[in-house]
C-alpha positions in Angstrom: 22.5 103.9 43.1 19.4 102.7 44.8 17.4 103.1 41.7 20.0 101.3 39.6 19.9 98.4 42.0 16.2 98.4 42.0 16.1 98.1 38.2 18.6 95.3 38.2 16.7 93.5 40.9 13.5 93.9 38.9 15.1 92.5 35.7 16.5 89.6 37.6 13.1 88.9 39.2 11.4 89.0 35.8 14.1 86.6 34.4 13.5 84.3 37.2 9.7 84.4 36.7 10.1 83.7 33.0 12.5 80.8 33.7 10.1 79.4 36.3 7.3 79.7 33.8 9.3 77.8 31.2 10.1 75.1 33.7 6.5 75.0 34.9 5.2 74.7 31.4 7.7 71.9 30.7 6.6 70.1 33.8 3.0 70.5 32.7 3.8 69.2 29.2 5.7 66.3 30.6 2.7 65.2 32.6 0.7 65.3 29.4 3.4 63.5 27.4 4.8 60.7 29.6 6.9 59.3 26.7 9.0 62.5 26.8 9.3 62.8 30.5 13.1 62.5 30.4 13.3 65.7 28.3 12.4 69.4 28.6 9.4 70.2 26.4 7.8 73.6 25.5 4.2 74.6 26.0 3.2 72.9 22.8 4.5 69.6 24.0 7.5 69.6 21.7 10.9 68.6 23.0 13.0 71.7 23.7 16.3 71.7 21.7 19.5 73.7 21.7 20.7 75.8 18.7 22.5 72.7 17.5 19.3 70.6 17.5 20.2 68.7 20.7 17.5 67.7 23.1 17.6 69.0 26.7 17.5 66.2 29.2 16.0 66.5 32.6 18.0 65.7 35.8 16.2 62.4 36.2 16.8 61.2 32.6 17.9 57.6 32.2 18.6 55.5 29.1 15.3 53.8 29.7 13.5 57.1 29.0 15.3 57.7 25.7 13.1 58.5 22.7 13.8 58.0 19.0 13.7 61.8 18.3 16.5 62.6 20.7 18.5 59.4 21.3 17.9 57.1 18.4 21.0 55.0 19.3 19.6 54.2 22.7 16.1 53.2 21.6 15.7 49.5 21.4 14.5 48.6 17.9 11.8 45.9 17.8 13.4 42.8 16.6 12.2 41.7 13.2 10.3 38.5 13.6 12.0 35.7 11.9 9.9 34.3 9.2 8.3 31.1 10.1 10.2 28.2 8.5 8.3 26.9 5.6 7.0 23.6 6.4 8.0 21.1 3.9 5.1 19.6 2.2 4.7 16.0 3.3 5.5 13.9 0.4 4.1 10.4 0.6 6.6 7.7 -0.3 5.9 6.1 -3.6 3.9 2.9 -3.3 5.9 -0.3 -3.6 6.0 -1.7 -7.0 3.2 -4.2 -7.7 4.3 -7.8 -7.6 5.1 -9.1 -11.1 2.6 -11.8 -12.2 4.3 -15.1 -12.9 3.2 -18.3 -14.4 4.8 -21.7 -14.7 3.4 -24.5 -16.8 4.7 -28.0 -17.3 3.4 -31.2 -18.9 4.1 -34.4 -17.1 3.7 -37.7 -19.0 1.2 -40.0 -17.4 3.6 -42.9 -17.9 6.0 -41.0 -15.6 3.3 -40.4 -13.0 1.2 -43.5 -13.4 1.3 -47.0 -14.7 -0.7 -47.6 -17.9 -4.4 -47.4 -17.2 -3.8 -46.4 -13.6 -4.3 -43.2 -11.5 -2.0 -44.1 -8.6 1.2 -42.1 -8.5 4.3 -44.1 -9.2 7.6 -43.3 -7.2 9.0 -41.7 -10.3 5.9 -39.6 -10.6 6.3 -38.3 -7.1 9.9 -37.4 -7.9 8.7 -35.5 -10.9 6.1 -33.6 -8.8 8.8 -32.8 -6.2 11.0 -31.3 -8.9 8.1 -29.3 -10.2 7.2 -28.0 -6.7 10.8 -27.0 -6.1 11.0 -25.0 -9.3 7.9 -23.0 -8.3 8.9 -22.2 -4.7 9.6 -18.5 -5.7 5.9 -18.1 -6.7 3.0 -17.3 -4.4 0.4 -19.4 -6.1 -3.0 -18.0 -6.7 -4.3 -21.0 -8.5 -2.8 -24.3 -9.6 -4.6 -26.2 -12.4 -4.0 -29.9 -13.0 -5.6 -31.2 -16.2 -5.6 -34.9 -16.9 -5.7 -36.5 -20.3 -6.1 -40.1 -21.6 -5.3 -41.8 -24.9 -7.9 -43.1 -27.3 -8.2 -46.7 -26.0 -11.4 -47.2 -24.0 -14.7 -45.6 -24.0 -15.2 -41.8 -23.8 -16.8 -42.1 -20.4 -14.0 -44.4 -19.1 -11.3 -42.1 -20.4 -13.0 -39.0 -18.9 -13.1 -40.7 -15.5 -9.5 -41.8 -15.8 -8.3 -38.4 -16.6 -10.2 -36.8 -13.7 -8.7 -39.4 -11.3 -5.2 -38.7 -12.5 -5.7 -34.9 -12.0 -7.1 -35.6 -8.5 -4.1 -37.7 -7.6 -1.8 -34.8 -8.5 -3.8 -32.4 -6.4 -3.7 -34.7 -3.3 0.0 -35.0 -3.6 0.5 -31.2 -3.8 -1.8 -30.7 -0.9 0.6 -32.9 1.1 3.3 -30.3 0.3 1.3 -27.7 2.1 -0.7 -26.1 -0.8 -4.2 -25.2 0.2 -7.1 -27.3 -1.2 -8.8 -24.2 -2.6 -5.7 -23.3 -4.6 -5.7 -26.4 -6.7 -8.2 -26.8 -9.5 -8.6 -30.2 -11.3 -10.1 -31.1 -14.5 -10.3 -34.1 -16.7 -10.6 -33.9 -20.5 -10.5 -37.6 -21.4 -9.3 -38.3 -24.9 -10.6 -35.1 -26.4 -7.3 -33.3 -26.7 -4.7 -35.7 -28.1 -1.2 -34.6 -28.8 -0.5 -37.2 -31.5 -1.7 -36.6 -35.0 -4.6 -38.5 -36.6 -2.3 -40.5 -38.9 0.0 -41.5 -36.1 -0.2 -44.6 -33.9 -2.5 -46.5 -36.3 -3.7 -50.0 -35.6 -5.3 -52.0 -32.8 -4.1 -51.9 -29.2 -0.6 -53.3 -29.0 2.6 -52.5 -27.0 3.9 -50.6 -30.0 0.7 -48.5 -30.4 0.4 -47.9 -26.6 4.0 -46.6 -26.6 3.2 -44.4 -29.6 0.2 -42.9 -27.8 2.3 -42.0 -24.7 2.2 -38.2 -25.4 -1.7 -38.3 -25.2 -1.5 -39.8 -21.7 -0.5 -36.8 -19.8 -1.2 -34.4 -16.9 -0.7 -30.7 -17.5 0.0 -28.6 -14.4 0.0 -24.8 -14.5 0.8 -22.4 -11.6 -0.4 -18.8 -11.8 0.7 -16.3 -9.1 3.2 -13.6 -8.3 6.9 -13.8 -7.8 8.1 -13.5 -4.2 
C-alpha cells in the first residue's frame, strides 16, 4: 500500500514538473515574442494549439492582444488608403475672340460741306458730318483719314492748298466730337484725282460747267478700327 502510494505520488510529481516546465517554457517564449503574449507558446516560440487547431489563450488575454494566426476576426486590418483624388488639370479658358476689324468709308460732296471755292463748313456740311459720326459710333477708330479734292478750275498749287484746307476743316470738326487729334490723318490731292471723265464738263468756267464738276469737289472720309 505504501509502495503503491509512493509510485502514484512520484508520477504526480513528475507530471507537475513537466507541466511547470511547459508553462515555464511558455513564459520564456512569451517574453521573447511579445506579439504572442496573449497565447501559450512552446519552446520554439510557436503558439500552442489544441488538436482542433485552436490557440490556447492565457488568463490575461484581451482582444487587444489578438493575433492574425489565432483570432483573425479580431485583428484590425489596416485601412486601405483611399487613392488621392486626381487633380483635374487646370484648363485655361479660351482667349476671347479677337475684335473684328471694321472699316467705314464715305464720300461727302464739297458742295454739301463747303461753298464753292471755300473751305469753311456750311451748316449742311456739319449735319452731314454729324450723320457720318453717328453711323460710326460702334467702331473704335484706330485712324480716320480725310482726303480733300478740288475740281480743275484754278492752278495746281491753289487747288492743292484748297483741298488740304477742306480736309483740315473736317478734322477740326471731328475733334470737336471728341476724336483725338492723332487719330485723324488729313491729306489734300488737289485736282489730281477727278471723278468726272475727260470728255465731260467741257468748256470754260460757267455755272453749268461748275455744276457738272461737282463730283470732283469732294472730301473722302474713311474710318478704320474695330467693332465694339
